[in-house]
C-alpha positions as a Markdown table, in Angstrom:
| # | Residue | x | y | z |
|---|---|---|---|---|
| 1 | Glu | 0.0 | 0.0 | 0.0 |
| 2 | Lys | 2.8 | 2.4 | 0.8 |
| 3 | Asp | 4.5 | 1.9 | -2.6 |
| 4 | Phe | 1.1 | 2.3 | -4.3 |
| 5 | Ile | 0.4 | 5.6 | -2.5 |
| 6 | Leu | 3.9 | 6.9 | -3.3 |
| 7 | Ala | 3.4 | 6.0 | -6.9 |
| 8 | Lys | 0.1 | 7.8 | -7.1 |
| 9 | Leu | 1.6 | 10.9 | -5.3 |
| 10 | Glu | 4.4 | 11.0 | -7.9 |
| 11 | Glu | 1.8 | 10.6 | -10.8 |
| 12 | Ser | -0.1 | 13.6 | -9.4 |
| 13 | Asn | 3.0 | 15.7 | -8.7 |
| 14 | Trp | 2.5 | 15.2 | -5.0 |
| 15 | Asn | -1.0 | 16.8 | -5.1 |
| 16 | Ile | -2.9 | 15.4 | -2.1 |
| 17 | Ser | -6.4 | 16.3 | -3.3 |
| 18 | Gln | -5.8 | 14.7 | -6.7 |
| 19 | Thr | -4.2 | 11.6 | -5.2 |
| 20 | Ala | -7.1 | 11.2 | -2.8 |
| 21 | Arg | -9.6 | 11.4 | -5.6 |
| 22 | Glu | -7.6 | 9.0 | -7.8 |
| 23 | Ile | -7.5 | 6.3 | -5.0 |
| 24 | Asp | -11.1 | 7.1 | -4.0 |
| 25 | Thr | -10.4 | 8.0 | -0.4 |
| 26 | Pro | -11.1 | 11.2 | 1.7 |
| 27 | Arg | -8.1 | 13.5 | 2.0 |
| 28 | Ser | -8.2 | 13.1 | 5.8 |
| 29 | Asn | -7.7 | 9.3 | 5.3 |
| 30 | Leu | -4.8 | 9.8 | 2.9 |
| 31 | Tyr | -3.1 | 12.2 | 5.4 |
| 32 | Lys | -3.5 | 9.5 | 8.1 |
| 33 | Lys | -2.0 | 6.9 | 5.8 |
| 34 | Leu | 0.9 | 9.2 | 5.0 |
| 35 | Glu | 1.5 | 9.7 | 8.7 |
| 36 | His | 1.3 | 6.0 | 9.3 |
| 37 | Tyr | 3.9 | 5.3 | 6.7 |
| 38 | Gly | 6.2 | 8.2 | 7.7 |
| 39 | Ile | 5.7 | 10.0 | 4.4 |
| 40 | Lys | 6.0 | 13.8 | 5.0 |
| 41 | Ile | 4.8 | 16.4 | 2.5 |
| 42 | Ala | 7.1 | 19.4 | 2.4 |
| 43 | Ala | 5.0 | 22.5 | 3.1 |
| 44 | Gly | 4.5 | 24.6 | 0.0 |
| 45 | Val | 7.0 | 22.6 | -2.1 |
| 46 | Gly | 4.7 | 20.2 | -3.8 |
| 47 | Glu | 6.7 | 17.1 | -3.2 |
| 48 | Ala | 6.9 | 14.5 | -0.4 |
| 49 | Val | 9.8 | 13.7 | 1.7 |
| 50 | Ala | 10.2 | 10.0 | 1.8 |
| 51 | Pro | 11.4 | 8.4 | 5.1 |
| 52 | Ser | 15.2 | 8.1 | 5.3 |
| 53 | Ser | 14.9 | 4.3 | 5.1 |
| 54 | Leu | 13.2 | 4.6 | 1.7 |
| 55 | Arg | 15.7 | 7.2 | 0.4 |
| 56 | Glu | 18.6 | 4.8 | 1.4 |
| 57 | Lys | 16.8 | 1.9 | -0.2 |
| 58 | Glu | 16.6 | 3.9 | -3.5 |
| 59 | Gly | 20.2 | 5.0 | -3.2 |
| 60 | Glu | 19.4 | 8.7 | -2.5 |
| 61 | Glu | 21.3 | 10.8 | -0.1 |
| 62 | Ser | 19.7 | 12.2 | 3.0 |
| 63 | Pro | 18.8 | 15.9 | 2.6 |
| 64 | Asn | 21.1 | 16.7 | 5.5 |
| 65 | Ser | 24.0 | 14.6 | 4.3 |
| 66 | Lys | 25.8 | 17.5 | 2.7 |
| 67 | Gly | 25.0 | 20.1 | 5.4 |
| 68 | Gln | 22.9 | 23.2 | 5.0 |
| 69 | Asp | 25.4 | 25.0 | 2.7 |
| 70 | Gly | 25.5 | 22.1 | 0.2 |
| 71 | Arg | 29.0 | 21.0 | 1.0 |
């Protein structure tokens, strides 16, 4: 279910309302599922921040791995 939700979020460019409609669930329920799976939506950015375990699984670096100045 987690992978399904992440895929749908990516398809909708991380639009919660659109994703909720596409999977036929209320937005409030989708938010609960996101919290349950540790998926955080970056405020005002339009993209989710996957849990570090998922980022590591996919070979991505942690957002903090380079420090705040990008080094």
